[in-house]
Structure formats: C-alpha cells, structure tokens
Predicted model as a PDB file, atoms N, CA, C, CB and O in Angstrom, pLDDT in the B-factor column:
MODEL        1                                                                  
ATOM      1  N   MET A   1       8.217  -0.915  -4.045  1.00 94.00           N  
ATOM      2  CA  MET A   1       8.046   0.486  -3.944  1.00 94.00           C  
ATOM      3  C   MET A   1       8.195   0.873  -2.465  1.00 94.00           C  
ATOM      4  CB  MET A   1       6.685   0.916  -4.527  1.00 94.00           C  
ATOM      5  O   MET A   1       7.684   0.189  -1.578  1.00 94.00           O  
ATOM      6  N   LYS A   2       8.926   2.017  -2.214  1.00 96.00           N  
ATOM      7  CA  LYS A   2       9.248   2.541  -0.904  1.00 96.00           C  
ATOM      8  C   LYS A   2       8.152   3.372  -0.435  1.00 96.00           C  
ATOM      9  CB  LYS A   2      10.515   3.314  -0.904  1.00 96.00           C  
ATOM     10  O   LYS A   2       7.497   4.088  -1.192  1.00 96.00           O  
ATOM     11  N   LYS A   3       7.944   3.269   0.891  1.00 97.00           N  
ATOM     12  CA  LYS A   3       6.865   4.088   1.569  1.00 97.00           C  
ATOM     13  C   LYS A   3       7.503   5.164   2.497  1.00 97.00           C  
ATOM     14  CB  LYS A   3       5.890   3.135   2.433  1.00 97.00           C  
ATOM     15  O   LYS A   3       8.194   4.843   3.464  1.00 97.00           O  
ATOM     16  N   LEU A   4       7.250   6.397   2.174  1.00 98.00           N  
ATOM     17  CA  LEU A   4       7.816   7.531   2.840  1.00 98.00           C  
ATOM     18  C   LEU A   4       6.675   8.441   3.460  1.00 98.00           C  
ATOM     19  CB  LEU A   4       8.699   8.331   1.828  1.00 98.00           C  
ATOM     20  O   LEU A   4       5.588   8.549   2.892  1.00 98.00           O  
ATOM     21  N   ASP A   5       6.955   9.065   4.603  1.00 98.00           N  
ATOM     22  CA  ASP A   5       6.186  10.152   5.110  1.00 98.00           C  
ATOM     23  C   ASP A   5       7.086  11.277   5.332  1.00 98.00           C  
ATOM     24  CB  ASP A   5       5.456   9.796   6.352  1.00 98.00           C  
ATOM     25  O   ASP A   5       7.849  11.293   6.298  1.00 98.00           O  
ATOM     26  N   LEU A   6       7.026  12.261   4.439  1.00 97.00           N  
ATOM     27  CA  LEU A   6       7.934  13.479   4.473  1.00 97.00           C  
ATOM     28  C   LEU A   6       7.364  14.572   5.130  1.00 97.00           C  
ATOM     29  CB  LEU A   6       8.313  13.939   3.155  1.00 97.00           C  
ATOM     30  O   LEU A   6       7.824  15.683   4.867  1.00 97.00           O  
ATOM     31  N   HIS A   7       6.307  14.455   6.061  1.00 95.00           N  
ATOM     32  CA  HIS A   7       5.706  15.525   6.807  1.00 95.00           C  
ATOM     33  C   HIS A   7       5.389  15.170   8.132  1.00 95.00           C  
ATOM     34  CB  HIS A   7       4.556  15.998   6.193  1.00 95.00           C  
ATOM     35  O   HIS A   7       4.204  14.964   8.391  1.00 95.00           O  
ATOM     36  N   ILE A   8       6.320  15.053   9.102  1.00 95.00           N  
ATOM     37  CA  ILE A   8       6.072  14.615  10.394  1.00 95.00           C  
ATOM     38  C   ILE A   8       6.453  15.744  11.406  1.00 95.00           C  
ATOM     39  CB  ILE A   8       6.835  13.323  10.647  1.00 95.00           C  
ATOM     40  O   ILE A   8       7.576  16.250  11.423  1.00 95.00           O  
ATOM     41  N   HIS A   9       5.443  16.102  12.243  1.00 93.00           N  
ATOM     42  CA  HIS A   9       5.767  17.147  13.203  1.00 93.00           C  
ATOM     43  C   HIS A   9       6.041  16.445  14.550  1.00 93.00           C  
ATOM     44  CB  HIS A   9       4.589  18.221  13.319  1.00 93.00           C  
ATOM     45  O   HIS A   9       5.412  15.454  14.922  1.00 93.00           O  
ATOM     46  N   THR A  10       7.067  17.060  15.277  1.00 94.00           N  
ATOM     47  CA  THR A  10       7.518  16.430  16.575  1.00 94.00           C  
ATOM     48  C   THR A  10       7.551  17.523  17.629  1.00 94.00           C  
ATOM     49  CB  THR A  10       8.969  15.733  16.443  1.00 94.00           C  
ATOM     50  O   THR A  10       7.817  17.218  18.792  1.00 94.00           O  
ATOM     51  N   ILE A  11       7.299  18.752  17.294  1.00 90.00           N  
ATOM     52  CA  ILE A  11       7.350  19.922  18.214  1.00 90.00           C  
ATOM     53  C   ILE A  11       6.090  20.717  18.110  1.00 90.00           C  
ATOM     54  CB  ILE A  11       8.557  20.829  17.910  1.00 90.00           C  
ATOM     55  O   ILE A  11       5.761  21.121  16.994  1.00 90.00           O  
ATOM     56  N   ALA A  12       5.368  20.980  19.123  1.00 85.00           N  
ATOM     57  CA  ALA A  12       4.192  21.845  19.114  1.00 85.00           C  
ATOM     58  C   ALA A  12       4.675  23.256  18.878  1.00 85.00           C  
ATOM     59  CB  ALA A  12       3.376  21.738  20.446  1.00 85.00           C  
ATOM     60  O   ALA A  12       5.642  23.690  19.504  1.00 85.00           O  
ATOM     61  N   THR A  13       3.983  24.029  17.932  1.00 78.00           N  
ATOM     62  CA  THR A  13       4.449  25.346  17.682  1.00 78.00           C  
ATOM     63  C   THR A  13       3.108  26.089  17.462  1.00 78.00           C  
ATOM     64  CB  THR A  13       5.498  25.437  16.427  1.00 78.00           C  
ATOM     65  O   THR A  13       2.032  25.498  17.379  1.00 78.00           O  
ATOM     66  N   ALA A  14       3.261  27.466  17.374  1.00 74.00           N  
ATOM     67  CA  ALA A  14       2.062  28.298  17.212  1.00 74.00           C  
ATOM     68  C   ALA A  14       1.214  27.881  15.970  1.00 74.00           C  
ATOM     69  CB  ALA A  14       2.480  29.784  17.090  1.00 74.00           C  
ATOM     70  O   ALA A  14      -0.006  28.048  15.959  1.00 74.00           O  
ATOM     71  N   SER A  15       1.852  27.372  14.997  1.00 70.00           N  
ATOM     72  CA  SER A  15       1.166  26.888  13.691  1.00 70.00           C  
ATOM     73  C   SER A  15       0.405  25.580  13.891  1.00 70.00           C  
ATOM     74  CB  SER A  15       2.240  26.661  12.532  1.00 70.00           C  
ATOM     75  O   SER A  15      -0.458  25.217  13.092  1.00 70.00           O  
ATOM     76  N   ASP A  16       0.763  24.842  15.037  1.00 69.00           N  
ATOM     77  CA  ASP A  16       0.141  23.557  15.294  1.00 69.00           C  
ATOM     78  C   ASP A  16      -0.759  23.620  16.492  1.00 69.00           C  
ATOM     79  CB  ASP A  16       1.181  22.494  15.490  1.00 69.00           C  
ATOM     80  O   ASP A  16      -0.616  24.490  17.351  1.00 69.00           O  
ATOM     81  N   HIS A  17      -1.690  22.693  16.548  1.00 70.00           N  
ATOM     82  CA  HIS A  17      -2.494  22.457  17.766  1.00 70.00           C  
ATOM     83  C   HIS A  17      -1.411  21.858  18.784  1.00 70.00           C  
ATOM     84  CB  HIS A  17      -3.823  21.401  17.479  1.00 70.00           C  
ATOM     85  O   HIS A  17      -0.390  21.282  18.407  1.00 70.00           O  
ATOM     86  N   TYR A  18      -1.750  22.060  20.072  1.00 76.00           N  
ATOM     87  CA  TYR A  18      -0.935  21.493  21.050  1.00 76.00           C  
ATOM     88  C   TYR A  18      -0.925  19.939  21.065  1.00 76.00           C  
ATOM     89  CB  TYR A  18      -1.357  22.012  22.332  1.00 76.00           C  
ATOM     90  O   TYR A  18      -1.981  19.306  21.056  1.00 76.00           O  
ATOM     91  N   PHE A  19       0.265  19.355  21.088  1.00 76.00           N  
ATOM     92  CA  PHE A  19       0.448  17.855  21.273  1.00 76.00           C  
ATOM     93  C   PHE A  19       1.609  17.594  22.096  1.00 76.00           C  
ATOM     94  CB  PHE A  19       0.615  17.107  19.945  1.00 76.00           C  
ATOM     95  O   PHE A  19       2.458  18.449  22.349  1.00 76.00           O  
ATOM     96  N   ASP A  20       1.635  16.365  22.520  1.00 85.00           N  
ATOM     97  CA  ASP A  20       2.880  15.880  23.257  1.00 85.00           C  
ATOM     98  C   ASP A  20       3.554  14.914  22.289  1.00 85.00           C  
ATOM     99  CB  ASP A  20       2.534  15.134  24.709  1.00 85.00           C  
ATOM    100  O   ASP A  20       2.932  13.968  21.807  1.00 85.00           O  
ATOM    101  N   PHE A  21       4.767  15.148  22.025  1.00 90.00           N  
ATOM    102  CA  PHE A  21       5.616  14.167  21.151  1.00 90.00           C  
ATOM    103  C   PHE A  21       5.834  12.932  21.925  1.00 90.00           C  
ATOM    104  CB  PHE A  21       7.053  14.770  20.723  1.00 90.00           C  
ATOM    105  O   PHE A  21       6.137  13.008  23.116  1.00 90.00           O  
ATOM    106  N   SER A  22       5.696  11.788  21.321  1.00 94.00           N  
ATOM    107  CA  SER A  22       6.038  10.478  21.933  1.00 94.00           C  
ATOM    108  C   SER A  22       6.757   9.690  20.966  1.00 94.00           C  
ATOM    109  CB  SER A  22       4.824   9.710  22.412  1.00 94.00           C  
ATOM    110  O   SER A  22       6.277   9.388  19.873  1.00 94.00           O  
ATOM    111  N   LEU A  23       8.040   9.316  21.405  1.00 97.00           N  
ATOM    112  CA  LEU A  23       8.873   8.552  20.493  1.00 97.00           C  
ATOM    113  C   LEU A  23       8.254   7.085  20.278  1.00 97.00           C  
ATOM    114  CB  LEU A  23      10.365   8.478  21.080  1.00 97.00           C  
ATOM    115  O   LEU A  23       8.414   6.458  19.231  1.00 97.00           O  
ATOM    116  N   ASP A  24       7.550   6.618  21.348  1.00 97.00           N  
ATOM    117  CA  ASP A  24       6.969   5.381  21.246  1.00 97.00           C  
ATOM    118  C   ASP A  24       5.804   5.292  20.154  1.00 97.00           C  
ATOM    119  CB  ASP A  24       6.487   5.026  22.587  1.00 97.00           C  
ATOM    120  O   ASP A  24       5.647   4.325  19.408  1.00 97.00           O  
ATOM    121  N   THR A  25       5.028   6.415  20.170  1.00 96.00           N  
ATOM    122  CA  THR A  25       3.984   6.680  19.173  1.00 96.00           C  
ATOM    123  C   THR A  25       4.559   6.668  17.793  1.00 96.00           C  
ATOM    124  CB  THR A  25       3.300   8.010  19.435  1.00 96.00           C  
ATOM    125  O   THR A  25       4.103   5.979  16.881  1.00 96.00           O  
ATOM    126  N   LEU A  26       5.643   7.515  17.686  1.00 97.00           N  
ATOM    127  CA  LEU A  26       6.237   7.624  16.339  1.00 97.00           C  
ATOM    128  C   LEU A  26       6.810   6.262  15.885  1.00 97.00           C  
ATOM    129  CB  LEU A  26       7.363   8.715  16.327  1.00 97.00           C  
ATOM    130  O   LEU A  26       6.760   5.933  14.700  1.00 97.00           O  
ATOM    131  N   ARG A  27       7.320   5.520  16.779  1.00 98.00           N  
ATOM    132  CA  ARG A  27       7.920   4.115  16.350  1.00 98.00           C  
ATOM    133  C   ARG A  27       6.780   3.195  15.975  1.00 98.00           C  
ATOM    134  CB  ARG A  27       8.799   3.399  17.564  1.00 98.00           C  
ATOM    135  O   ARG A  27       6.872   2.462  14.991  1.00 98.00           O  
ATOM    136  N   ARG A  28       5.722   3.222  16.734  1.00 97.00           N  
ATOM    137  CA  ARG A  28       4.533   2.452  16.398  1.00 97.00           C  
ATOM    138  C   ARG A  28       3.872   2.895  14.964  1.00 97.00           C  
ATOM    139  CB  ARG A  28       3.485   2.640  17.585  1.00 97.00           C  
ATOM    140  O   ARG A  28       3.408   2.070  14.178  1.00 97.00           O  
ATOM    141  N   TYR A  29       3.891   4.192  14.750  1.00 97.00           N  
ATOM    142  CA  TYR A  29       3.354   4.640  13.559  1.00 97.00           C  
ATOM    143  C   TYR A  29       4.200   4.143  12.296  1.00 97.00           C  
ATOM    144  CB  TYR A  29       3.267   6.146  13.630  1.00 97.00           C  
ATOM    145  O   TYR A  29       3.658   3.710  11.279  1.00 97.00           O  
ATOM    146  N   VAL A  30       5.491   4.241  12.451  1.00 98.00           N  
ATOM    147  CA  VAL A  30       6.433   3.780  11.484  1.00 98.00           C  
ATOM    148  C   VAL A  30       6.261   2.329  11.207  1.00 98.00           C  
ATOM    149  CB  VAL A  30       7.805   4.053  11.926  1.00 98.00           C  
ATOM    150  O   VAL A  30       6.163   1.914  10.052  1.00 98.00           O  
ATOM    151  N   GLU A  31       6.222   1.551  12.245  1.00 98.00           N  
ATOM    152  CA  GLU A  31       6.079   0.128  12.170  1.00 98.00           C  
ATOM    153  C   GLU A  31       4.712  -0.385  11.521  1.00 98.00           C  
ATOM    154  CB  GLU A  31       6.222  -0.409  13.569  1.00 98.00           C  
ATOM    155  O   GLU A  31       4.673  -1.280  10.677  1.00 98.00           O  
ATOM    156  N   GLU A  32       3.638   0.263  11.998  1.00 98.00           N  
ATOM    157  CA  GLU A  32       2.284  -0.188  11.601  1.00 98.00           C  
ATOM    158  C   GLU A  32       2.111   0.257  10.124  1.00 98.00           C  
ATOM    159  CB  GLU A  32       1.117   0.441  12.571  1.00 98.00           C  
ATOM    160  O   GLU A  32       1.359  -0.382   9.389  1.00 98.00           O  
ATOM    161  N   ASN A  33       2.781   1.321   9.683  1.00 98.00           N  
ATOM    162  CA  ASN A  33       2.601   1.694   8.293  1.00 98.00           C  
ATOM    163  C   ASN A  33       3.702   1.272   7.414  1.00 98.00           C  
ATOM    164  CB  ASN A  33       2.436   3.118   8.175  1.00 98.00           C  
ATOM    165  O   ASN A  33       3.772   1.684   6.256  1.00 98.00           O  
ATOM    166  N   GLN A  34       4.582   0.448   7.935  1.00 98.00           N  
ATOM    167  CA  GLN A  34       5.726  -0.136   7.287  1.00 98.00           C  
ATOM    168  C   GLN A  34       6.540   0.790   6.361  1.00 98.00           C  
ATOM    169  CB  GLN A  34       5.272  -1.279   6.527  1.00 98.00           C  
ATOM    170  O   GLN A  34       6.840   0.481   5.208  1.00 98.00           O  
ATOM    171  N   LEU A  35       6.901   2.054   7.013  1.00 98.00           N  
ATOM    172  CA  LEU A  35       7.571   3.051   6.359  1.00 98.00           C  
ATOM    173  C   LEU A  35       8.964   2.719   6.249  1.00 98.00           C  
ATOM    174  CB  LEU A  35       7.389   4.283   6.986  1.00 98.00           C  
ATOM    175  O   LEU A  35       9.530   2.043   7.108  1.00 98.00           O  
ATOM    176  N   ASP A  36       9.613   3.223   5.100  1.00 98.00           N  
ATOM    177  CA  ASP A  36      10.940   2.982   4.798  1.00 98.00           C  
ATOM    178  C   ASP A  36      11.771   4.208   5.097  1.00 98.00           C  
ATOM    179  CB  ASP A  36      11.070   2.560   3.400  1.00 98.00           C  
ATOM    180  O   ASP A  36      12.994   4.085   5.157  1.00 98.00           O  
ATOM    181  N   ALA A  37      11.196   5.385   5.290  1.00 98.00           N  
ATOM    182  CA  ALA A  37      11.802   6.649   5.615  1.00 98.00           C  
ATOM    183  C   ALA A  37      10.788   7.626   6.004  1.00 98.00           C  
ATOM    184  CB  ALA A  37      12.593   7.169   4.496  1.00 98.00           C  
ATOM    185  O   ALA A  37       9.636   7.524   5.582  1.00 98.00           O  
ATOM    186  N   ILE A  38      11.220   8.733   6.924  1.00 98.00           N  
ATOM    187  CA  ILE A  38      10.391   9.731   7.270  1.00 98.00           C  
ATOM    188  C   ILE A  38      11.165  11.049   7.243  1.00 98.00           C  
ATOM    189  CB  ILE A  38       9.782   9.443   8.567  1.00 98.00           C  
ATOM    190  O   ILE A  38      12.393  10.976   7.266  1.00 98.00           O  
ATOM    191  N   ALA A  39      10.573  12.251   7.196  1.00 98.00           N  
ATOM    192  CA  ALA A  39      11.217  13.502   7.393  1.00 98.00           C  
ATOM    193  C   ALA A  39      10.577  14.265   8.489  1.00 98.00           C  
ATOM    194  CB  ALA A  39      11.218  14.286   6.160  1.00 98.00           C  
ATOM    195  O   ALA A  39       9.355  14.418   8.482  1.00 98.00           O  
ATOM    196  N   ILE A  40      11.305  14.744   9.413  1.00 97.00           N  
ATOM    197  CA  ILE A  40      10.887  15.608  10.521  1.00 97.00           C  
ATOM    198  C   ILE A  40      10.801  17.048   9.943  1.00 97.00           C  
ATOM    199  CB  ILE A  40      11.915  15.517  11.770  1.00 97.00           C  
ATOM    200  O   ILE A  40      11.787  17.651   9.518  1.00 97.00           O  
ATOM    201  N   THR A  41       9.601  17.521   9.962  1.00 95.00           N  
ATOM    202  CA  THR A  41       9.311  18.938   9.289  1.00 95.00           C  
ATOM    203  C   THR A  41       8.500  19.764  10.202  1.00 95.00           C  
ATOM    204  CB  THR A  41       8.508  18.824   7.883  1.00 95.00           C  
ATOM    205  O   THR A  41       7.316  19.966   9.934  1.00 95.00           O  
ATOM    206  N   ASN A  42       9.034  20.246  11.236  1.00 93.00           N  
ATOM    207  CA  ASN A  42       8.330  21.168  12.224  1.00 93.00           C  
ATOM    208  C   ASN A  42       8.244  22.526  11.641  1.00 93.00           C  
ATOM    209  CB  ASN A  42       9.072  21.246  13.611  1.00 93.00           C  
ATOM    210  O   ASN A  42       9.026  22.887  10.761  1.00 93.00           O  
ATOM    211  N   HIS A  43       7.271  23.317  12.131  1.00 91.00           N  
ATOM    212  CA  HIS A  43       7.017  24.688  11.721  1.00 91.00           C  
ATOM    213  C   HIS A  43       8.131  25.602  12.182  1.00 91.00           C  
ATOM    214  CB  HIS A  43       5.684  25.171  12.264  1.00 91.00           C  
ATOM    215  O   HIS A  43       8.293  25.833  13.381  1.00 91.00           O  
ATOM    216  N   ASN A  44       8.934  26.148  11.200  1.00 91.00           N  
ATOM    217  CA  ASN A  44       9.913  27.208  11.571  1.00 91.00           C  
ATOM    218  C   ASN A  44      10.874  26.966  12.581  1.00 91.00           C  
ATOM    219  CB  ASN A  44       9.273  28.309  11.968  1.00 91.00           C  
ATOM    220  O   ASN A  44      11.386  27.910  13.184  1.00 91.00           O  
ATOM    221  N   THR A  45      11.206  25.633  12.853  1.00 91.00           N  
ATOM    222  CA  THR A  45      12.098  25.260  13.883  1.00 91.00           C  
ATOM    223  C   THR A  45      12.792  23.882  13.613  1.00 91.00           C  
ATOM    224  CB  THR A  45      11.342  25.235  15.180  1.00 91.00           C  
ATOM    225  O   THR A  45      12.182  22.993  13.018  1.00 91.00           O  
ATOM    226  N   PHE A  46      14.001  23.726  14.032  1.00 94.00           N  
ATOM    227  CA  PHE A  46      14.673  22.383  13.910  1.00 94.00           C  
ATOM    228  C   PHE A  46      15.311  22.162  15.272  1.00 94.00           C  
ATOM    229  CB  PHE A  46      15.793  22.319  12.691  1.00 94.00           C  
ATOM    230  O   PHE A  46      16.063  23.009  15.754  1.00 94.00           O  
ATOM    231  N   ASN A  47      15.018  21.043  15.885  1.00 95.00           N  
ATOM    232  CA  ASN A  47      15.693  20.621  17.157  1.00 95.00           C  
ATOM    233  C   ASN A  47      16.709  19.518  16.882  1.00 95.00           C  
ATOM    234  CB  ASN A  47      14.641  20.117  18.213  1.00 95.00           C  
ATOM    235  O   ASN A  47      16.350  18.346  16.769  1.00 95.00           O  
ATOM    236  N   ARG A  48      17.948  19.893  16.779  1.00 97.00           N  
ATOM    237  CA  ARG A  48      19.010  18.862  16.376  1.00 97.00           C  
ATOM    238  C   ARG A  48      19.002  17.732  17.395  1.00 97.00           C  
ATOM    239  CB  ARG A  48      20.495  19.516  16.300  1.00 97.00           C  
ATOM    240  O   ARG A  48      19.023  16.570  16.987  1.00 97.00           O  
ATOM    241  N   GLU A  49      18.975  17.990  18.633  1.00 97.00           N  
ATOM    242  CA  GLU A  49      19.057  16.959  19.733  1.00 97.00           C  
ATOM    243  C   GLU A  49      17.930  15.973  19.495  1.00 97.00           C  
ATOM    244  CB  GLU A  49      18.938  17.618  21.211  1.00 97.00           C  
ATOM    245  O   GLU A  49      18.146  14.761  19.491  1.00 97.00           O  
ATOM    246  N   GLN A  50      16.687  16.512  19.290  1.00 97.00           N  
ATOM    247  CA  GLN A  50      15.607  15.520  19.120  1.00 97.00           C  
ATOM    248  C   GLN A  50      15.663  14.786  17.866  1.00 97.00           C  
ATOM    249  CB  GLN A  50      14.310  16.149  19.208  1.00 97.00           C  
ATOM    250  O   GLN A  50      15.291  13.615  17.792  1.00 97.00           O  
ATOM    251  N   TYR A  51      16.143  15.479  16.825  1.00 98.00           N  
ATOM    252  CA  TYR A  51      16.310  14.805  15.490  1.00 98.00           C  
ATOM    253  C   TYR A  51      17.296  13.586  15.674  1.00 98.00           C  
ATOM    254  CB  TYR A  51      16.893  15.867  14.365  1.00 98.00           C  
ATOM    255  O   TYR A  51      16.982  12.471  15.257  1.00 98.00           O  
ATOM    256  N   GLU A  52      18.437  13.816  16.277  1.00 98.00           N  
ATOM    257  CA  GLU A  52      19.403  12.759  16.453  1.00 98.00           C  
ATOM    258  C   GLU A  52      18.911  11.693  17.323  1.00 98.00           C  
ATOM    259  CB  GLU A  52      20.645  13.275  16.986  1.00 98.00           C  
ATOM    260  O   GLU A  52      19.298  10.545  17.108  1.00 98.00           O  
ATOM    261  N   LEU A  53      18.079  11.945  18.307  1.00 97.00           N  
ATOM    262  CA  LEU A  53      17.421  10.953  19.146  1.00 97.00           C  
ATOM    263  C   LEU A  53      16.468  10.027  18.344  1.00 97.00           C  
ATOM    264  CB  LEU A  53      16.646  11.663  20.251  1.00 97.00           C  
ATOM    265  O   LEU A  53      16.424   8.806  18.492  1.00 97.00           O  
ATOM    266  N   ILE A  54      15.732  10.727  17.501  1.00 98.00           N  
ATOM    267  CA  ILE A  54      14.886   9.996  16.589  1.00 98.00           C  
ATOM    268  C   ILE A  54      15.665   9.099  15.599  1.00 98.00           C  
ATOM    269  CB  ILE A  54      14.040  10.968  15.833  1.00 98.00           C  
ATOM    270  O   ILE A  54      15.351   7.921  15.429  1.00 98.00           O  
ATOM    271  N   CYS A  55      16.655   9.675  14.975  1.00 98.00           N  
ATOM    272  CA  CYS A  55      17.543   8.898  14.162  1.00 98.00           C  
ATOM    273  C   CYS A  55      18.023   7.611  14.749  1.00 98.00           C  
ATOM    274  CB  CYS A  55      18.664   9.683  13.833  1.00 98.00           C  
ATOM    275  O   CYS A  55      17.950   6.547  14.134  1.00 98.00           O  
ATOM    276  N   HIS A  56      18.534   7.734  16.000  1.00 98.00           N  
ATOM    277  CA  HIS A  56      19.100   6.630  16.727  1.00 98.00           C  
ATOM    278  C   HIS A  56      17.986   5.669  17.193  1.00 98.00           C  
ATOM    279  CB  HIS A  56      19.916   7.147  17.922  1.00 98.00           C  
ATOM    280  O   HIS A  56      18.278   4.500  17.446  1.00 98.00           O  
ATOM    281  N   SER A  57      16.834   6.078  17.304  1.00 97.00           N  
ATOM    282  CA  SER A  57      15.764   5.227  17.816  1.00 97.00           C  
ATOM    283  C   SER A  57      15.040   4.465  16.765  1.00 97.00           C  
ATOM    284  CB  SER A  57      14.799   6.026  18.558  1.00 97.00           C  
ATOM    285  O   SER A  57      14.387   3.480  17.109  1.00 97.00           O  
ATOM    286  N   LEU A  58      15.091   4.820  15.529  1.00 98.00           N  
ATOM    287  CA  LEU A  58      14.413   4.158  14.516  1.00 98.00           C  
ATOM    288  C   LEU A  58      15.413   3.472  13.526  1.00 98.00           C  
ATOM    289  CB  LEU A  58      13.510   5.136  13.818  1.00 98.00           C  
ATOM    290  O   LEU A  58      16.544   3.914  13.327  1.00 98.00           O  
ATOM    291  N   SER A  59      14.936   2.427  12.963  1.00 97.00           N  
ATOM    292  CA  SER A  59      15.737   1.512  12.115  1.00 97.00           C  
ATOM    293  C   SER A  59      15.635   1.967  10.631  1.00 97.00           C  
ATOM    294  CB  SER A  59      15.230   0.003  12.277  1.00 97.00           C  
ATOM    295  O   SER A  59      16.166   1.291   9.750  1.00 97.00           O  
ATOM    296  N   ILE A  60      14.974   3.083  10.358  1.00 98.00           N  
ATOM    297  CA  ILE A  60      14.796   3.570   8.995  1.00 98.00           C  
ATOM    298  C   ILE A  60      15.568   4.928   8.844  1.00 98.00           C  
ATOM    299  CB  ILE A  60      13.242   3.741   8.663  1.00 98.00           C  
ATOM    300  O   ILE A  60      16.071   5.506   9.808  1.00 98.00           O  
ATOM    301  N   LYS A  61      15.620   5.387   7.557  1.00 98.00           N  
ATOM    302  CA  LYS A  61      16.199   6.734   7.321  1.00 98.00           C  
ATOM    303  C   LYS A  61      15.288   7.841   7.716  1.00 98.00           C  
ATOM    304  CB  LYS A  61      16.560   6.908   5.885  1.00 98.00           C  
ATOM    305  O   LYS A  61      14.103   7.868   7.384  1.00 98.00           O  
ATOM    306  N   VAL A  62      15.884   8.773   8.446  1.00 98.00           N  
ATOM    307  CA  VAL A  62      15.111   9.899   8.944  1.00 98.00           C  
ATOM    308  C   VAL A  62      15.764  11.142   8.303  1.00 98.00           C  
ATOM    309  CB  VAL A  62      15.099   9.967  10.562  1.00 98.00           C  
ATOM    310  O   VAL A  62      16.963  11.319   8.521  1.00 98.00           O  
ATOM    311  N   PHE A  63      15.123  11.972   7.571  1.00 98.00           N  
ATOM    312  CA  PHE A  63      15.580  13.152   6.925  1.00 98.00           C  
ATOM    313  C   PHE A  63      15.240  14.396   7.830  1.00 98.00           C  
ATOM    314  CB  PHE A  63      14.932  13.263   5.504  1.00 98.00           C  
ATOM    315  O   PHE A  63      14.192  14.433   8.475  1.00 98.00           O  
ATOM    316  N   PRO A  64      16.128  15.371   7.851  1.00 98.00           N  
ATOM    317  CA  PRO A  64      15.779  16.566   8.519  1.00 98.00           C  
ATOM    318  C   PRO A  64      15.146  17.621   7.522  1.00 98.00           C  
ATOM    319  CB  PRO A  64      17.027  17.124   9.212  1.00 98.00           C  
ATOM    320  O   PRO A  64      15.413  17.679   6.322  1.00 98.00           O  
ATOM    321  N   GLY A  65      14.312  18.405   8.168  1.00 96.00           N  
ATOM    322  CA  GLY A  65      13.566  19.401   7.322  1.00 96.00           C  
ATOM    323  C   GLY A  65      12.914  20.498   8.227  1.00 96.00           C  
ATOM    324  O   GLY A  65      12.902  20.412   9.455  1.00 96.00           O  
ATOM    325  N   ILE A  66      12.393  21.497   7.548  1.00 95.00           N  
ATOM    326  CA  ILE A  66      11.693  22.611   8.157  1.00 95.00           C  
ATOM    327  C   ILE A  66      10.542  22.975   7.349  1.00 95.00           C  
ATOM    328  CB  ILE A  66      12.570  23.784   8.340  1.00 95.00           C  
ATOM    329  O   ILE A  66      10.717  23.142   6.142  1.00 95.00           O  
ATOM    330  N   GLU A  67       9.288  23.132   7.902  1.00 91.00           N  
ATOM    331  CA  GLU A  67       8.241  23.649   7.215  1.00 91.00           C  
ATOM    332  C   GLU A  67       8.206  25.191   7.512  1.00 91.00           C  
ATOM    333  CB  GLU A  67       6.959  22.915   7.595  1.00 91.00           C  
ATOM    334  O   GLU A  67       7.963  25.625   8.638  1.00 91.00           O  
ATOM    335  N   VAL A  68       8.455  25.956   6.471  1.00 90.00           N  
ATOM    336  CA  VAL A  68       8.607  27.391   6.666  1.00 90.00           C  
ATOM    337  C   VAL A  68       7.309  28.123   6.389  1.00 90.00           C  
ATOM    338  CB  VAL A  68       9.710  27.933   5.776  1.00 90.00           C  
ATOM    339  O   VAL A  68       6.762  27.970   5.297  1.00 90.00           O  
ATOM    340  N   ASP A  69       6.779  28.918   7.326  1.00 85.00           N  
ATOM    341  CA  ASP A  69       5.666  29.780   7.043  1.00 85.00           C  
ATOM    342  C   ASP A  69       6.133  31.024   6.266  1.00 85.00           C  
ATOM    343  CB  ASP A  69       4.966  30.179   8.343  1.00 85.00           C  
ATOM    344  O   ASP A  69       7.108  31.668   6.653  1.00 85.00           O  
ATOM    345  N   LEU A  70       5.455  31.347   5.203  1.00 87.00           N  
ATOM    346  CA  LEU A  70       5.839  32.400   4.318  1.00 87.00           C  
ATOM    347  C   LEU A  70       5.042  33.659   4.681  1.00 87.00           C  
ATOM    348  CB  LEU A  70       5.616  31.987   2.847  1.00 87.00           C  
ATOM    349  O   LEU A  70       5.490  34.759   4.358  1.00 87.00           O  
ATOM    350  N   GLU A  71       3.872  33.545   5.344  1.00 79.00           N  
ATOM    351  CA  GLU A  71       3.105  34.747   5.705  1.00 79.00           C  
ATOM    352  C   GLU A  71       3.493  35.251   7.101  1.00 79.00           C  
ATOM    353  CB  GLU A  71       1.587  34.452   5.652  1.00 79.00           C  
ATOM    354  O   GLU A  71       3.861  34.459   7.968  1.00 79.00           O  
ATOM    355  N   ASN A  72       3.408  36.584   7.318  1.00 64.00           N  
ATOM    356  CA  ASN A  72       3.748  37.127   8.588  1.00 64.00           C  
ATOM    357  C   ASN A  72       5.212  36.939   8.960  1.00 64.00           C  
ATOM    358  CB  ASN A  72       2.893  36.525   9.609  1.00 64.00           C  
ATOM    359  O   ASN A  72       5.635  37.364  10.036  1.00 64.00           O  
TER     360      ASN A  72                                                      
ENDMDL                                                                          
END                                                                             
C-alpha cells in the first residue's frame, strides 16, 4: 500500500498561522513517515520555484496543488 500526504503547506498565508518553511524538516517528515508521494497545497497561491526545488530535493513524487478558499 502506498502512503501519501496530499495536504502540505510550504508558504505562510493569511489562512495559516505563521511558520517558517524548512526543506530539511519536510525531508525528515517524508522519511520518518515513509511517504511515497506528497502534494504541495498552499492557500490560494502556488510558488513554482519552490515547488521545483522541493521536487528536485526529494526522491518521491511531488504533486502541485492549491487549496482554494471559497469564502470572501
């Protein structure tokens, strides 16, 4: 069975509490949980440069995505 996390935030937005993204922390999270794939799903934004960096830094499949706020 494959293990996926399809809801990962990497950019602090108004919809999130403030946080600092760390590629090392993401890499450790993926390894410790033995994930086969992840999706980057920030609120209402997509950073292609960061996405490509993450893709090249991890040995698993990384899907692009956006979590869209429908209110306001």
